[in-house]
C-alpha positions in Angstrom: 117.0 75.6 99.4 114.3 74.6 102.0 116.0 76.6 104.8 115.5 79.8 102.9 111.7 79.7 103.3 111.5 77.9 106.7 110.2 79.0 110.0 112.3 77.8 112.9 111.2 76.8 116.4 114.1 76.7 118.8 114.1 74.4 121.9 116.7 74.2 124.7 116.0 70.5 125.6 117.9 70.3 128.9 115.9 73.3 130.1 112.4 72.5 128.7 112.6 68.9 129.8 113.6 69.8 133.4 117.0 68.1 133.5 119.2 68.7 136.6 121.6 71.6 136.2 124.6 69.3 136.7 124.9 65.9 135.1 124.0 63.5 137.9 124.6 60.4 135.8 121.0 59.2 136.2 119.4 58.2 132.9 115.8 59.4 132.6 113.8 59.6 129.3 112.9 63.3 129.7 113.3 63.9 126.0 110.0 62.1 125.4 108.2 65.1 126.8 108.8 66.8 123.4 106.3 64.4 121.8 103.6 66.6 123.4 105.0 69.6 121.6 104.9 68.3 118.0 101.3 69.3 117.2 101.8 72.7 119.0 104.8 73.5 116.8 103.0 72.4 113.7 100.0 74.4 114.5 102.2 77.4 115.2 103.4 77.2 111.6 107.0 76.3 112.2 108.4 73.7 109.8 111.8 73.2 111.4 112.8 72.5 115.0 116.2 73.5 116.2 117.5 71.6 119.3 120.2 73.2 121.4 122.8 70.7 122.7 121.5 67.4 123.9 124.5 65.1 123.8 126.3 63.9 126.9 127.8 66.9 128.7 129.1 68.1 132.1 126.3 70.7 132.7 124.6 72.9 130.0 125.3 71.0 126.8 128.0 73.2 125.4 130.5 71.3 127.5 130.4 68.0 125.6 131.5 64.7 127.1 130.5 62.4 124.2 129.3 63.4 120.7 127.7 60.0 120.1 125.4 59.6 123.1 122.3 61.5 124.2 122.7 63.1 127.6 121.6 60.6 130.2 119.5 63.3 131.8 117.4 63.3 128.6 117.3 59.5 127.9 118.7 57.3 125.2 119.5 57.6 121.6 116.5 55.4 120.9 114.3 57.9 122.8 115.6 60.8 120.7 115.2 58.8 117.5 111.5 58.4 118.4 111.2 62.2 119.0 112.9 63.0 115.6 110.6 60.5 113.8 107.5 62.2 115.3 108.7 65.6 114.1 109.5 64.2 110.6 106.1 62.4 110.4 104.5 65.8 111.1 106.5 67.4 108.2 108.9 69.2 110.5 112.6 69.1 109.8 115.2 68.7 112.6 118.4 70.7 113.1 120.9 70.1 115.9 123.4 72.4 117.7 126.9 71.4 116.6 129.4 72.3 119.3 132.7 71.8 117.5 135.0 74.5 118.8 135.3 73.2 122.3 134.3 70.4 124.7 133.9 70.0 128.4 136.5 68.9 130.9 134.6 65.6 131.1 135.3 64.9 127.4 136.7 61.4 127.2 139.9 62.4 125.3 140.7 65.3 127.6 140.3 63.0 130.6 142.8 60.6 129.0 145.3 63.6 128.8 144.6 64.4 132.5 145.5 60.8 133.4 148.4 60.1 131.0 149.6 63.6 130.3 152.3 63.6 127.4 151.8 59.8 127.0 148.2 60.3 125.9 147.6 59.7 122.2 145.0 62.5 122.4 147.3 65.3 123.7 147.3 66.8 120.2 143.5 67.0 120.1 143.9 70.2 122.2 146.2 73.2 122.5 148.3 72.1 125.5 151.5 73.3 127.1 153.0 70.9 129.7 155.2 73.6 131.0 152.3 75.6 132.3 149.3 74.9 134.6 145.5 75.5 134.6 143.2 77.1 137.1 142.1 73.5 137.9 145.8 72.6 138.7 145.9 70.0 136.0 149.7 70.2 135.7 149.4 71.6 132.2 148.0 74.7 130.5 145.3 74.4 127.8 143.5 76.8 125.5 139.9 77.4 126.4 136.9 79.3 124.9 137.1 83.0 125.7 138.5 82.5 129.2 136.0 79.8 130.3 138.2 77.1 131.7 135.4 74.6 131.8 135.3 74.7 127.9 138.4 73.1 126.4 139.3 74.3 123.0 139.8 71.6 120.3 142.6 71.6 117.8 140.7 71.7 114.6 144.0 71.5 112.6 144.3 67.9 113.8 142.7 65.6 111.2 141.8 63.1 113.8 139.6 65.6 115.7 137.8 66.6 112.5 137.3 63.0 111.5 135.9 62.2 115.0 133.4 65.1 114.7 132.4 64.1 111.1 131.8 60.6 112.2 129.5 61.9 114.9 127.6 64.0 112.3 127.3 60.9 110.1 125.8 59.0 113.1 123.3 61.8 113.7 122.1 61.5 110.2 122.0 57.7 110.3 120.2 57.5 113.6 118.1 60.7 113.7 117.9 61.7 110.0 118.8 65.3 110.9 118.4 68.0 108.2 121.0 70.5 109.3 123.2 72.0 112.0 123.4 75.2 114.0 127.2 75.8 114.4 127.9 77.1 117.9 130.4 80.0 117.9 130.9 79.7 114.2 133.0 82.9 114.3 135.6 80.8 116.1 135.7 78.1 113.5 138.5 78.3 110.8 137.3 78.9 107.3 139.1 75.8 106.1 137.2 73.8 108.6 133.9 75.3 107.5 134.7 74.4 103.9 135.5 70.8 104.8 132.3 70.6 106.9 130.1 72.0 104.0 131.6 69.5 101.6 131.1 66.6 104.0 127.6 67.4 105.1 126.6 68.0 101.4 127.8 64.5 100.7 125.5 63.1 103.3 122.4 65.1 102.2 122.6 67.5 99.2 120.2 69.9 101.0 121.8 69.7 104.4 121.7 73.2 106.0 124.5 74.8 107.9 123.6 77.9 110.0 126.4 79.5 112.0 126.3 81.5 115.2 127.9 84.9 114.5 127.8 88.1 116.4 129.3 91.1 114.6 131.6 91.9 111.7 131.2 91.0 108.1 129.0 87.8 108.0 130.6 86.9 104.6 133.6 85.7 106.6 131.6 82.6 107.5 128.7 82.6 105.0 129.5 81.7 101.4 128.7 79.1 98.7 131.3 76.8 100.2 130.8 77.6 103.9 127.7 78.3 106.0 124.4 78.7 104.1 123.3 81.2 106.8 124.3 82.9 110.0 122.6 84.6 112.9 121.6 88.3 112.4 122.7 89.8 115.7 123.0 93.2 114.2 119.2 93.4 113.5 118.4 91.5 116.7 119.3 94.5 118.7 117.4 96.9 116.5 114.3 94.7 116.5 113.7 95.5 120.2 115.6 98.8 120.9 113.8 100.5 118.0 110.5 100.0 119.8 111.9 100.9 123.3 113.4 104.1 122.1 110.5 104.8 119.6 113.2 105.2 116.9 112.3 102.9 114.0 115.1 104.6 112.0 117.5 102.2 113.7 116.0 99.0 112.4 115.0 100.6 109.1 118.5 101.8 108.3 120.0 98.4 109.4 117.7 96.5 107.1 118.5 98.9 104.2 122.2 98.5 104.8 122.0 94.7 104.8 119.4 94.1 102.1 118.5 97.3 100.3 118.7 98.0 96.5 121.9 100.0 96.6 125.0 98.4 95.1 126.9 98.5 98.4 124.2 96.5 100.2 125.9 93.9 102.4 123.8 90.7 102.2 121.4 91.1 99.3 119.9 87.7 98.6 121.1 86.1 101.8 118.8 84.4 104.3 120.1 85.3 107.7 118.5 83.9 110.9 116.2 86.5 112.4 115.2 86.3 116.1 113.7 88.4 118.9 115.3 86.2 121.6 117.0 82.9 122.2 118.7 80.8 124.9 121.4 83.4 125.4 119.5 86.7 125.6 116.6 88.2 127.6 113.2 87.1 126.3 111.4 89.6 124.2 108.5 89.9 126.6 110.9 91.1 129.3 113.0 93.2 126.9 110.2 95.4 125.5 109.1 98.2 127.8 105.7 98.2 126.3 104.0 94.8 125.9 101.8 96.3 123.1 104.9 96.2 120.9 105.1 92.4 121.1 102.7 91.8 118.1 104.3 94.4 115.8 107.8 93.3 116.8 107.0 89.7 115.7 105.4 91.0 112.5 108.6 93.0 111.7 110.7 89.9 112.3 108.5 87.8 110.0 108.3 90.5 107.4 112.0 91.4 107.1 114.4 89.5 104.9 115.6 86.3 106.6 114.5 83.1 108.3 112.4 83.8 111.4 113.1 81.8 114.6 110.7 81.6 117.6 112.2 80.5 121.0 110.1 78.0 123.0 107.6 79.7 125.3 108.1 83.2 123.8 105.2 82.6 121.4 102.8 83.1 124.3 104.7 85.9 126.0 106.8 83.9 128.5 109.2 86.3 130.3 112.8 85.7 131.4 115.7 88.0 132.1 119.4 87.1 131.5 121.2 87.2 134.8 124.9 88.0 135.4 125.2 84.7 137.3 123.7 82.4 134.6 121.2 81.7 131.9 118.8 79.5 133.9 115.9 82.0 133.8 116.0 81.9 130.0 115.8 78.1 129.9 112.9 77.0 132.1 111.2 73.6 132.4 107.7 73.6 130.9 105.2 70.9 131.2 102.9 71.8 128.3 102.8 74.4 125.5 100.3 77.2 125.9 98.1 79.1 123.3 96.8 82.7 123.5 96.3 85.7 121.2 100.0 86.2 120.7 100.5 82.5 119.7 97.6 82.8 117.3 99.1 86.0 115.8 102.4 84.3 115.3 100.8 81.4 113.6 99.2 83.8 111.1 102.5 85.5 110.5 104.2 82.1 109.9 101.6 81.1 107.4 101.8 84.4 105.5 105.6 84.1 105.4 105.7 80.6 104.1 103.1 81.2 101.4 104.6 84.4 100.0 107.5 84.3 97.6 108.1 88.0 98.1 108.4 87.6 101.9 110.8 84.6 101.4 112.9 85.9 98.5 112.1 89.5 97.9 114.5 92.4 98.2 114.1 95.3 100.6 113.2 99.0 100.1 112.1 101.5 102.6 108.9 103.3 101.6 107.9 105.2 104.7 110.2 105.7 107.6 109.5 107.8 110.7 110.4 107.4 114.4 107.2 105.5 115.0 106.2 104.1 111.6 107.9 101.9 109.1 106.6 100.7 105.7 108.9 98.7 103.5 108.6 96.8 100.2 109.5 93.1 99.5 109.2 92.2 95.9 110.0 89.4 93.4 108.8 89.0 89.9 105.0 88.5 90.0 104.5 89.5 93.6 104.9 92.7 95.6 104.3 93.0 99.4 104.3 96.0 101.6 105.0 95.5 105.3 103.5 98.2 107.5 104.3 98.8 111.2 102.9 101.5 113.5 104.6 101.5 116.9 102.7 104.5 118.1 99.7 104.5 120.5 97.9 106.8 118.1 96.6 106.2 114.6 98.7 107.3 111.7 97.9 108.1 108.1 100.7 107.3 105.6 100.7 109.1 102.3 102.7 107.4 99.6 102.3 106.1 96.0 101.2 102.5 96.5 101.3 101.8 92.8 97.8 100.2 93.0 94.4 100.9 94.3 93.9 97.8 96.6 95.8 95.1 98.4 95.0 92.1 100.4 96.5 91.6 103.9 98.3 88.3 103.9 97.8 88.1 107.7 94.0 88.5 107.9 92.9 88.1 104.3 91.1 91.5 104.4 91.2 94.0 101.5 92.8 97.3 101.9 92.0 100.4 99.9 94.8 102.9 99.4 92.5 105.8 98.4 93.1 108.8 100.6 96.2 107.4 102.3 96.8 104.3 104.4 95.3 104.3 107.8 97.4 102.6 110.5 95.7 102.0 113.8 97.8 102.0 117.0 100.3 99.1 117.4 99.4 97.6 114.1 101.1 95.5 111.5 100.1 94.6 107.9 101.5 92.4 105.1 99.8 94.0 102.1 100.0 92.0 98.9 99.6 94.5 96.1 97.0 94.0 93.4 98.3 94.5 89.9 
C-alpha cells in the first residue's frame, strides 16, 4: 500500500494560517497560504500531507460544529479544494484528521438538543441523562471526552450518527479527493465502528488509508486487516528523544527490537506504524532535546527505523516550542513562509533514502551493535540489506562487527564505506549503509 512507503508532512492549519483562537464567524481565505508551501514540502521529500482539523469548529478544530464546511477562519470549501488540487498536482497525497469520537458544544445537533431537550430528534446522537446537569447548566448531563466538557461525546452505536459521518467522508472524497484519514483518539472508537469505517472507505477508494491515534497498550486492538492500516507509535516516540537526553540508546534499541525484531514474540513485525519526533500535541523536538547536536541523528533514527516517518511543520528547520500546562498554542504557531537550512537539507536526504530503499520501507529489524551511545541495526528484504548506524556521542567510535561484506554505499550521501578495520563513526553521525553483495 502507498502509505507503507510514504513520508508524511503534518500541518495544523488553524495555527500555521494564523486563524483567531476562537471562531469569530468572519470568513477569510487563510487556507490559501498553504499554496506557498507545496514546493517546499515536495522539495523536502514528503509525498503525503496530513492536515489536522480544518472544518467548522468552536475553537481548535477538535470541537467540530459542522463536518461539511471548512472553518470560516480558513475560507471556503472551494478554497480548500484549490489547495488539495495543488498538492495532488505536485504528486503529494492528502490526508485529513477525522474527529469522530466527539464534537463541540456548537455542533448543530447538540444545539438542537439544548433548545428542544427531550423533544429533539437528535437527543440519541449523544449520551444524555435529562435527570442530571452539566457544568454549563444545560439542564441535562452528557458524556464528554475524558472530562473535557467542551467536547461532547457522540453515540457511535446510533446508525444515524455513523451515516452522517460517512456522508461527510464521502463529501471530502468528492470535493477534495482525499487519500486517507488520521483518526483522532482512535483508542476511543469501538472496534465495530472501525470495521464499518474500513469497509466504507475502501468502497470509496480501494487504497484509502486509515491511521489511528493511539497511545499505549496493544496496538493490535485498533490495527488489523479490517480496521486501521496503521497507528501512531507513541511507545517509540518517547524513546526517540529520551534515549539521546539520557545517553541510553538501549531504551530505543530494546523498544524497536520488541516491536519489530526477529523473535517469534515480536509485537508488530511487518506493521507500518507512524513514527514521529513531535506533533501538534507534544513539545517540539528542538526544545525537547538537551543537546541540539542530536537533532540530525534523531531524525536519521526516525527515518531508519521501521515505520512511516512524519515531520511536523516548522520542525524541519529546528523551530522550537514547548507544551504548556495552559494550552498548546506554542506548538501551533502562525508561519508566513517555510524556511530552509542545514537540518532541512539533511531531512530531505533522509526522505529520499527512505523512499528509494525497499529495505528501509519493508525490512525487518535486528540490533547489530547496541551501547549507551551507539546503535547499529539491520533492515533487510530479499535482495537488499541496509545497516543504520547512529553515534550519539561527542567522541568518535570504532564499531567492530561482522558486516558480511567489504564495502557499502551510504544512501544518504552516496559515499562508499569500507568495513576493513572496523567502522569509524564520527561524533553525532548517522549512516544508512546499503551493503554490497
